[in-house]
C-alpha positions as CSV (number, residue, x, y, z in Angstrom):
1,M,22.2,29.2,6.0
2,E,21.6,32.1,8.5
3,K,24.4,32.9,11.0
4,N,24.2,33.9,14.6
5,P,25.2,37.4,15.6
6,I,28.5,36.3,17.2
7,S,29.7,34.5,14.0
8,F,28.5,37.3,11.7
9,L,30.3,40.0,13.8
10,Q,33.5,37.9,13.9
11,E,33.5,37.5,10.1
12,Y,32.6,41.1,9.5
13,M,35.5,42.5,11.7
14,M,38.1,40.1,10.3
15,A,37.1,41.0,6.7
16,K,36.8,44.8,7.2
17,K,39.1,45.6,10.1
18,K,41.4,42.6,10.4
19,V,40.7,42.6,14.1
20,A,38.6,40.1,16.1
21,P,36.0,41.3,18.6
22,N,36.9,41.2,22.2
23,Y,34.4,40.1,24.8
24,I,34.6,41.0,28.5
25,V,32.4,39.9,31.4
26,I,31.7,43.2,33.3
27,D,29.0,41.9,35.7
28,E,28.1,38.4,36.9
29,R,25.4,37.6,39.4
30,K,24.4,34.0,40.4
31,G,21.4,33.2,42.5
32,T,19.4,30.1,43.5
33,H,16.8,30.6,40.8
34,I,18.0,33.5,38.6
35,N,21.4,34.2,37.1
36,S,22.4,37.5,35.4
37,F,25.4,38.3,33.2
38,I,26.5,41.4,31.4
39,I,29.1,41.1,28.7
40,R,30.8,43.9,26.7
41,V,32.1,43.5,23.2
42,E,34.8,45.8,21.9
43,C,35.4,46.4,18.2
44,N,37.9,48.9,16.9
45,G,37.3,51.5,19.6
46,K,33.5,50.9,19.9
47,H,31.8,48.8,22.5
48,A,28.3,47.4,23.2
49,D,26.8,45.6,26.2
50,G,24.5,42.6,26.3
51,K,22.6,41.1,29.2
52,G,21.2,37.6,29.7
53,S,20.6,34.8,32.0
54,S,23.6,32.9,30.7
55,K,27.0,34.0,29.4
56,K,26.1,32.7,25.9
57,E,22.9,34.7,25.8
58,A,24.6,37.9,27.1
59,K,27.4,37.5,24.5
60,T,24.8,37.0,21.7
61,E,23.0,40.2,22.8
62,A,26.2,42.1,23.0
63,A,27.2,41.0,19.4
64,K,23.7,41.9,18.2
65,N,23.8,45.4,19.7
66,M,27.2,45.9,18.2
67,L,25.9,44.9,14.8
68,K,23.0,47.3,15.3
69,M,25.4,50.1,16.1
70,L,27.4,49.4,13.0
71,Q,24.3,49.1,10.9
72,L,23.0,52.5,12.2
73,G,26.4,54.1,11.6
74,Q,27.0,55.2,15.2
75,D,30.7,56.0,15.8
76,T,30.7,56.3,19.6
77,G,28.7,55.4,22.6
78,T,27.3,52.3,24.1
79,L,24.1,50.6,23.0
80,T,22.5,48.2,25.5
81,N,19.4,46.0,25.1
82,K,17.3,48.0,27.5
83,H,15.1,49.3,24.7
84,P,16.1,47.3,21.6
85,T,14.8,48.3,18.2
86,L,14.1,45.6,15.5
87,V,16.6,46.2,12.7
88,T,16.9,43.9,9.7
89,I,20.5,42.9,9.2
90,P,21.1,40.6,6.2
91,G,22.0,37.1,7.3
92,I,21.1,37.7,11.0
93,V,18.0,36.1,12.6
94,D,16.7,36.8,16.1
95,N,17.2,33.5,18.0
96,R,13.8,34.0,19.7
97,I,12.0,34.1,16.4
98,G,11.0,31.1,14.3
99,S,11.6,30.6,10.6
100,G,8.3,32.1,9.7
101,I,9.2,35.4,11.4
102,A,12.7,35.4,9.9
103,N,11.3,35.0,6.4
104,S,8.7,37.7,6.9
105,Q,11.3,40.2,8.3
106,L,13.8,39.5,5.7
107,N,11.3,39.8,2.9
108,K,9.6,43.0,3.8
109,S,10.5,44.4,0.4
110,A,8.8,41.5,-1.4
111,T,5.3,41.9,-2.9
112,Y,2.7,41.1,-0.2
113,I,0.1,38.5,-1.2
114,N,-3.2,38.3,0.7
115,Y,-3.4,34.5,1.2
116,V,-6.3,34.9,3.7
117,G,-8.4,36.3,0.8
118,K,-7.0,33.8,-1.7
119,L,-7.9,30.9,0.5
120,Q,-11.4,32.3,1.2
121,E,-12.0,32.7,-2.6
122,Y,-10.8,29.2,-3.2
123,V,-13.1,27.5,-0.7
124,I,-16.1,29.6,-1.9
125,H,-15.3,28.6,-5.6
126,K,-15.1,24.9,-4.6
127,T,-18.1,25.2,-2.3
128,L,-16.0,24.0,0.6
129,P,-16.3,24.9,4.3
130,A,-14.6,28.1,5.4
131,P,-11.3,27.7,7.3
132,V,-11.1,28.6,11.0
133,Y,-8.3,30.8,12.4
134,E,-7.2,30.8,16.1
135,C,-4.4,32.5,17.9
136,K,-2.6,29.6,19.6
137,S,0.1,31.5,21.5
138,V,1.8,34.9,22.2
139,F,5.3,34.9,23.6
140,G,8.3,37.2,24.0
141,P,8.7,40.7,25.6
142,S,5.8,43.2,25.3
143,H,7.8,45.4,22.9
144,L,8.6,42.5,20.6
145,P,5.8,39.8,20.9
146,T,5.6,36.8,18.7
147,F,2.3,35.4,17.6
148,T,1.4,31.9,16.4
149,V,-1.9,31.5,14.5
150,S,-3.5,28.3,13.3
151,C,-5.6,27.8,10.2
152,K,-7.8,24.7,10.5
153,Y,-9.7,23.1,7.6
154,D,-11.5,19.8,8.2
155,K,-8.9,17.7,10.2
156,V,-5.9,19.6,8.8
157,E,-4.1,22.3,10.7
158,E,-1.3,24.7,9.5
159,L,0.5,27.1,11.8
160,G,2.0,30.6,11.0
161,T,4.4,32.5,13.3
162,A,5.3,36.2,13.0
163,T,5.7,39.4,14.9
164,T,2.1,40.5,14.1
165,K,-1.2,38.6,14.2
166,K,-1.9,39.6,10.6
167,E,1.4,38.2,9.3
168,A,1.0,35.0,11.3
169,K,-2.5,34.5,10.0
170,N,-1.4,35.2,6.5
171,L,1.4,32.7,6.8
172,A,-0.9,30.0,8.1
173,A,-3.4,30.8,5.3
174,Q,-0.6,30.5,2.7
175,K,0.5,27.0,3.9
176,M,-3.2,25.8,3.9
177,Y,-3.8,27.3,0.4
178,E,-0.7,25.7,-1.0
179,R,-1.6,22.4,0.6
180,L,-5.1,22.4,-0.8
181,T,-4.1,23.5,-4.3
182,T,-1.1,21.2,-4.8
183,E,-2.0,18.3,-7.1
184,V,-0.7,15.0,-5.9
185,Q,0.7,12.9,-8.8
186,I,1.0,9.2,-8.4
187,V,3.8,7.7,-10.5
188,V,3.8,4.0,-11.0
189,P,7.2,2.5,-12.1
190,E,7.3,1.0,-15.5
191,V,8.5,-2.3,-14.1
192,K,5.3,-2.6,-11.9
193,I,3.1,-1.7,-14.9
194,Q,4.6,-4.5,-16.9
195,S,4.2,-6.9,-14.0
196,Y,0.6,-6.0,-13.7
197,L,0.0,-6.5,-17.4
198,Q,1.7,-9.9,-17.4
199,S,-0.4,-11.0,-14.4
200,L,-3.5,-9.8,-16.2
201,N,-2.7,-11.6,-19.4
202,K,-1.9,-14.8,-17.5
203,G,-5.2,-14.6,-15.7
204,I,-7.0,-14.1,-19.0
205,S,-5.2,-17.1,-20.6
206,Q,-6.1,-19.3,-17.6
207,L,-9.7,-18.2,-17.8
208,Q,-9.9,-18.9,-21.5
209,L,-8.3,-22.4,-20.9
210,L,-11.0,-23.2,-18.3
211,K,-13.7,-22.0,-20.7
212,D,-12.3,-24.1,-23.5
213,Q,-12.2,-27.2,-21.2
214,A,-15.8,-26.6,-20.2
215,T,-16.8,-26.3,-23.8
216,S,-14.9,-29.4,-24.7
217,L,-16.6,-31.4,-21.9
218,Q,-20.0,-30.1,-23.0
219,Q,-19.4,-31.1,-26.6
220,S,-18.1,-34.5,-25.5
221,A,-21.3,-35.1,-23.5
222,Q,-23.5,-34.0,-26.4
223,R,-21.7,-36.2,-28.9
224,A,-21.9,-39.2,-26.6
225,K,-25.5,-38.6,-26.0
226,A,-26.2,-38.3,-29.7
227,K,-24.1,-41.4,-30.6
228,Y,-25.7,-43.7,-28.0
229,P,-29.4,-42.6,-27.7
230,Q,-30.6,-46.1,-27.0
231,L,-28.2,-46.9,-24.2
232,S,-30.5,-45.8,-21.3
233,K,-33.6,-47.2,-22.9
234,T,-32.6,-50.7,-23.8
235,K,-33.3,-53.4,-21.2
236,L,-30.2,-55.7,-21.1
237,I,-30.6,-59.2,-19.7
238,I,-27.9,-60.3,-17.4
239,Q,-26.8,-63.8,-18.6
240,S,-25.8,-65.6,-15.4
241,A,-25.9,-69.1,-14.3
242,A,-27.2,-68.0,-11.0
243,S,-30.0,-65.8,-12.1
244,N,-31.6,-63.8,-14.8
245,R,-32.3,-60.1,-13.8
246,L,-32.8,-56.8,-15.6
247,C,-30.0,-54.3,-15.9
248,K,-31.8,-52.0,-13.4
249,D,-31.2,-54.6,-10.7
250,Y,-27.5,-55.1,-11.5
251,H,-26.2,-52.6,-8.9
252,T,-27.8,-54.7,-6.2
253,L,-25.9,-57.8,-7.4
254,L,-22.6,-55.9,-7.5
255,S,-23.0,-54.3,-4.1
256,D,-24.0,-57.6,-2.5
257,A,-20.8,-59.2,-3.9
258,F,-18.6,-57.3,-1.4
259,P,-18.6,-57.0,2.4
260,F,-20.0,-53.7,3.8
261,N,-16.6,-52.4,5.1
262,V,-14.9,-53.1,1.7
263,R,-17.7,-51.3,-0.2
264,K,-17.7,-48.3,2.3
265,M,-13.9,-47.8,1.9
266,A,-14.1,-48.1,-1.9
267,I,-17.0,-45.6,-2.1
268,E,-15.0,-43.1,0.1
269,K,-12.0,-43.4,-2.2
270,L,-14.2,-43.0,-5.3
271,K,-15.8,-39.9,-3.9
272,S,-12.4,-38.3,-3.3
273,I,-11.7,-38.8,-7.0
274,I,-15.1,-37.3,-8.0
275,D,-14.5,-34.3,-5.7
276,S,-11.1,-33.7,-7.2
277,F,-12.6,-33.5,-10.7
278,C,-15.4,-31.2,-9.5
279,K,-12.8,-28.9,-8.0
280,E,-10.8,-29.0,-11.3
281,I,-7.8,-30.4,-9.6
282,L,-8.0,-34.0,-11.1
283,S,-4.6,-35.2,-12.0
284,N,-2.9,-38.4,-13.3
285,D,-2.8,-39.5,-9.7
286,S,-6.6,-40.0,-9.8
287,F,-6.2,-42.8,-12.4
288,D,-3.7,-44.6,-10.1
289,K,-6.1,-44.2,-7.2
290,L,-8.9,-45.7,-9.3
291,K,-6.7,-48.7,-10.1
292,L,-6.0,-49.2,-6.3
293,V,-9.8,-49.2,-5.6
294,L,-10.4,-51.8,-8.4
295,K,-7.5,-53.9,-7.0
296,D,-9.2,-54.0,-3.6
297,L,-12.4,-55.1,-5.4
298,N,-10.6,-57.7,-7.5
299,L,-11.8,-56.1,-10.7
300,N,-9.7,-55.8,-13.9
301,L,-9.5,-52.6,-15.9
302,T,-8.9,-52.2,-19.6
303,E,-8.1,-48.9,-21.3
304,S,-8.0,-48.2,-25.0
305,V,-8.0,-45.3,-27.5
306,V,-11.2,-45.9,-29.4
307,N,-10.6,-43.3,-32.1
308,N,-8.0,-40.6,-32.9
309,R,-9.3,-38.4,-35.6
310,A,-6.8,-37.6,-38.3
311,G,-5.8,-34.0,-38.6
312,T,-7.2,-33.1,-35.2
313,N,-6.0,-33.3,-31.6
314,Q,-9.3,-34.9,-30.4
315,V,-9.0,-38.3,-28.8
316,L,-11.8,-40.8,-28.0
317,Y,-10.7,-42.7,-24.9
318,G,-12.4,-45.6,-23.2
319,L,-12.2,-47.5,-19.9
320,K,-13.8,-51.0,-19.3
321,L,-14.4,-53.2,-16.2
322,D,-14.7,-57.0,-16.5
323,T,-18.0,-57.1,-14.7
324,N,-21.1,-58.8,-16.0
325,P,-22.5,-57.0,-17.9
326,V,-19.4,-54.9,-18.7
327,I,-19.2,-51.4,-17.2
328,S,-17.5,-48.9,-19.6
329,E,-17.1,-45.2,-20.0
330,I,-16.0,-43.2,-23.1
331,S,-14.7,-39.6,-23.2
332,L,-13.8,-37.3,-26.0
333,G,-11.0,-34.8,-25.3
334,S,-8.7,-32.3,-27.0
335,D,-5.8,-34.6,-26.1
336,F,-5.1,-37.9,-24.5
337,L,-4.7,-36.7,-20.9
338,E,-7.9,-34.7,-21.0
339,A,-9.9,-37.6,-22.4
340,K,-8.3,-40.0,-19.8
341,R,-9.1,-37.7,-16.9
342,V,-12.8,-37.3,-17.9
343,A,-13.2,-41.1,-18.4
344,T,-11.6,-41.7,-15.0
345,F,-14.1,-39.4,-13.4
346,K,-17.1,-41.0,-15.2
347,L,-16.0,-44.5,-14.3
348,A,-15.5,-43.5,-10.6
349,E,-18.9,-41.9,-10.6
350,T,-20.7,-45.0,-12.1
351,L,-18.9,-47.5,-9.9
352,S,-19.8,-45.4,-6.8
353,I,-23.4,-45.6,-7.7
354,M,-23.3,-49.3,-8.4
355,L,-21.7,-50.0,-5.0
356,G,-24.1,-47.8,-3.1
357,D,-27.1,-49.2,-1.2
């Protein structure tokens, strides 16, 4: 960490001479707008003056001038800040100068790298637009100016500050070059990777389950169609004391047996069961809902396992209504619950059609 001139002089004198510097206010002028102070520092028979708009600034200038005197090896005399000369003292940084200037002054002996040229070569090699340089500000006294130069590329801007335009431009180019050439590495924690993989595997399993269920339903429909090819072709005669009608007219007899409001409410409940199945959210509650509808219609329901193949998990499940003729639905599933859900859907769909106008 760089120290200010006052601290550095204090440590130097205590370490080398065992005597602390002595500061004296030799002139003090206070005005409405401008204040002026002159402070003298005495060190082992030598003294140096410093001038500033505050006591702290004058004291700092005095310490700085004393350090310059010691660095230059002057034994006598007074050194004021009337015509200061920039002298590099290890660990001391001019308070008026930013970190960019400090680094450039303290590293004069280091190898100079032309980052303006390197940046230009980089953008040409990558076929990128050329950077734009602009002198943003100049501040400080005329004998020790400080320049701030910007380097703009696209919407990015980097600033460089130094005692010459060339150094400031080179510092800005260095920052931009390092920014463009630095590779950003994205590190994903192992825990998140494992979580992503688990979610992916779970999604694949659910997708495979839905695919298997769709295949099972398709196979069930194909077997039922192959096993009962004559069901839709045979004309069944309704044996009734009241009338003799063909099966195609039976839905009219069934719908006429119930009042309109009872049929309407039953059809709405049946359609909710059908919609649940189509949205793949049909549950065991659907079977209970079906029984409530049948209770309102005063119809009895019989369920039975028609066939359970040995050595397999496939179940043939049937539902039957005590209508005349009998309405029944059969479903083949990979287990009892699947077969029951499909049969429930089919019976709800058939009864909905029968009760419709």
